[in-house]
N, C-alpha and C positions, 0 to 999 in steps of 0.2 A: 914226647919225652917230658918228664914230669917235674923236675926240680926247678924252682924259681929263685930269684935273687931278691933279698930284702933291700929295698931302696925307695926313696921318696924325694920330693922337691918341696921345700918349705915355701908356702905361699901365705903371706900375711898382708897383702895389699892388692888393689885392682890389677888385673892382668889383661893382656890382649890375646884373645883366643881366635885362631883361624881354623875354620872348618873347611876341609877340602873334600868335596864329593868324589866318589869313585865307583868302581864296579860293584863293591859289596855294600855301598851306601850311596845309591844313585841320587838320592834326594835327602837333603837335611830338612826333614819335616818340621812344621811349626812346633809340634809337641816335643821333638828332640831339642830344639833351640830353647824352648821354655824351660825344659828340665836342666839344660846346661846353665842358663841364666840363673836359675834358682840355686844351683850348686856352687857357682863361681862366687868369688868375693864381690860384695856390692860395688858398683861402679865399673865393673869389668866390661870390656868391649868384645863383641862377638861379630866376626865377619865370615861370610860364606862365599866360596868360589866353587866353580864347577870343574876345575882342572888345576893341575900343578902349574900349567902355563899362566893361568890367571892369578896364581898366588903371589907372583913376584911383586905385585903392586903393594902388598902388605908385609913383605918379607922383613923390611928394616925394623919394624916395630913389634913383630909378633913374639910372644913369650911361650905360647903353647899351641901346638898343632894337633888337631884331630883329623887324621887322614893319612896321606902318603907323602913321601919326601924324595926328591931327586938330589943328586950331588950338586947340581948347579943352583937349585933353590937353597939348599943348606948353606952354600957359600955366601948367600945374601941375607942370612938371619943371625946377626951378631948377638941378639938378645934371647935366642931360643934356649929354653931350659928343659923342655919336655915334649916328646911326641907320643901320642897315643895312636897306634896303627889301626887302620880299618882292613888290614890284610892279615890273615893268620900266618901265612908264610912270609917271613921278614927278610928273606935273602936279598931283596932289592935295597934294603937299608944298609947292607954290610959293605960299605966302602970305607976306606981307612980314615978319612977325616971325621966321619960320624962315629965310627967305632972308638976312636981315640979321644973323642970329645967328652965333656962332662954332661952332655944332654942325655936325659933318661929316656928309655924306650919302653913303653908298655903296649899292651894290645889284647887280643882275644884269647891269649894262651889259656887253655883249659875250658873255654866256652864253646868252641866249635867242636864238631865231632859227629853229632847225630845225623846231620844232613849229608856229610861226607860218607858216613857208614851206610846210610840208606842207599846211596848210589853204588857204593862198593858191593853191597849185597845184591842190589838189583842187577848189576853187571855179572856178578858171579852166578846168579840164578839163570841169567840169560844164556850163559854157557852150559852150565850143568844140566839144565832142563831143556836145552835146545830152543829156547824162546827166540833168540836172535836169528837162528836159522829159519824158523817158521815165519818170522816177520819179513825177512829178505825174500823168501820164496813166494809168499802170498798164496794164491790159489794152487800153485805147484807144490805146496807143502804136502798135500794129500798123496801125491805120487811118490813122495820121499818119506812117508810116515814111518815105515819100518826102519829105514836107515837112521832116522832121528831117534827113534826109541832105542836103538842099539847103542847109541852114544850117551844116553841120559844116565846120570848117576844121582844118588841121594846124598845129602850132606850129613845126615845123622851118622854119628860114629866116627866121622873123619876128624882130623886134627888141624886146627888153624894155628899157625905161628904168627904172632904179631910183632913186627919190628917197629919199636917206638910206642911206649905205653902211656902217652899223654891222652888228651881228650879224644882224639880220633881213634887211637888204639884201643882205648877202653870201650868206646862205643862199638867198635867192630867186635870186640870180645863178647860184649853183652848180647849182641845179635847172634853170634856164633853159638853161645850157650842156648839161646832160645830155639835154635835149629837143631839142638841135640849134638853139637860138635864138642870136642875136647879143645881146650885152649892152652897155649904156652906163649911166653912173651920174653923179649929181651929189650933192654933199654940202657942208655948211658948211666942211668941212676937205678941200680937194682933196688927192689922193694921186697921186704919180708912179708910173710903171710899175715901178720898182725895189721898191716896197712891195707889189705885187700878185702873186698866184699864178695860174698858167694856168687853174685850175679856175673862176676867177671870170669869165673871158672878156673882161674890160675891159682896155684898154691903159693907161688912166689914169682917175682920178676927177675929173670937172670940178667947178669951183666953182659956186655957186648962180647966178652971173651967166650961166651957160649953160643954165639950166632951159628956156628957150624952145627951144633947139636940141634938147634931149632930147625935149620934148613933140612937136616937129615930126617927129622921126625914128622915134618909138616906135609899134609896133603894139600893145604892151601897156605900160601905165604902172603900176608897183608903188609904192604909197605905203608907205614903210618908215621914216618919220621920226617923232620925238616930237611931241606937242602942246605948242606954245609960243605966246607972243604973236605971233610971226612966222608960224607955220603955221596958226593958228586961221582957219578959213574960207579957206585959201589957194586951194583949188579952187573958184573962183567962175565966173560966166559968162565973164569975160575969159580965165581960164586954160583952161577947157574949150575955148574957141574956138581956142586955139593947138594943141590936140591934133589928130592925124591923124583925118580922117573915118573912121568905122568902127573906131576903136581900142577897146581894152578897158582898164578900170580895175580894179586889184586893191588892196584896202585891208584890212590885218590889224593895224593899229596903233591909230589913234584916229579915230573917226568925225567929230569936230568939225573935222578938217582939211578936210572937204568942206562946202561950203554946201549945205544941204538942197534948197532950191528950184532951185539951179543944176544939181545932180546929176540931179534928176528931169527937168528940161528937156532936158539933154544926152541922157538915155536915151530920152525920148519923141521927140526930133527925129531920132534916128538918128546924131547926132554921135558918140555912144558906141554901139558894137555890143553892149556888155554891161558889167556891173559885177559883180565877184566880191568880196563884202563879208562880212567877219566883224564889222565895226563899222559904225555908222551915226550920223549926227548926232542927238543928243537921245535917247539910249537910256534905257529901252526904247521902241521905236516904238509908236505907237498902232496898234490892230488894223486901222484903216482907212487907214493910211499908204499913199501911192501906190506905194512900193517893193515892197510885198507883192503888188501886182497886175500887176507888169511881167514879161513873159516873158523879158526879157533881163537879169534880175537873179537871181543865185544868192547866197543869203545865209544865214549862220549867226548865232546869237544871242551873239556875243562869247565863243565857246568855244575859239578857237584857242590860247589861252594854256595850255591843259591839257596836261600831260605827266608821265609817271611819273618822268622824269629831272630835272624842274625843281627841286623842293624840295631833293633831295640835292645838286645842283650848287651851289645858292645857300647852303645851310648850310655846305658845304665851303669856299666863298669866305669866309663870315663867320668860320669858324674860322681860316682862313689869315690873315685880317686881324687877328684877335685876337693871333696870334703875331707878325705884323708890328708891331703896336702896341707889344708888349713889347720888340721888337728895335730900335725906332726907325726902321723902314722905311716907305716909302710904301705906302698902301693900294692894293688893286686895286679897280676898279669905282667910282672916285670920280665923283660927279655934281657938275658945275659949277652951283651954285645960281643964279648970276647969268644963265647961259644957259638953264637949265631942263632940261639933259640931260647 
């Protein structure tokens, strides 16, 4: 979802910066720290910890955090003014004390997408071209060759409906166009044709009031929106019923957007031809979860967020925002804490 909030933090003196390493930035590389030091006001202090647990040592003095934040850590940071997240999904930040505070939240908004879309299409192709079946069967695949060929479909000419037209949604649309698909999209913030490039394939981005239209027209529905109060368990029995019979679902953002029982039922009934999932409701799933036993599910264990380009891009944005703060300019990648994205 694409609209951002104009906001900044005025910085005109040395600050205490705390870098908290995590899954998407497992190492604060020397070159990252050198760039941060060059962008920060002279005399600023930069400390690095490997986990939120280790961050409490610096909590009382920290002004700015690059990393992630827990409710208990936030309670110990009286001087905190700004957090730059190293997670694209910021639902873990959405606790009341933080939402209602004056601390600004920025992050990767608009930067991520390509690697998520790569996985989304990889999983979709694994289903539509029976690649996942062949891998599971191994040498027995030859004995099932005709059955697999009977299930294979081509993406060209199909319609992909994209729910959430931010960085991930746009990346999915670009790949859909490259595969010869038609694309339509809905978002909290509708967009007219004048703001869209031809490589996206959409003539306009509809508002959420046209979600039912998108579901009814789409052969493939790609969930590319954040997890919020509004999207939590959005895909329930009623919403799946509005999708085309035999359509496919792709989800590479947050599993909790899908209701677990409703998803399994839609897959078992044939309402969905298949689900391409990097995320699932209630991760990690139990070993006996029904999704693992369904032939029409291609699933990875929430690994789509990995990319060699991700941390450098985000650190570069953090450094750019440090410079913007000193120049009195609006930040890039601001999260609207009231909306949750």
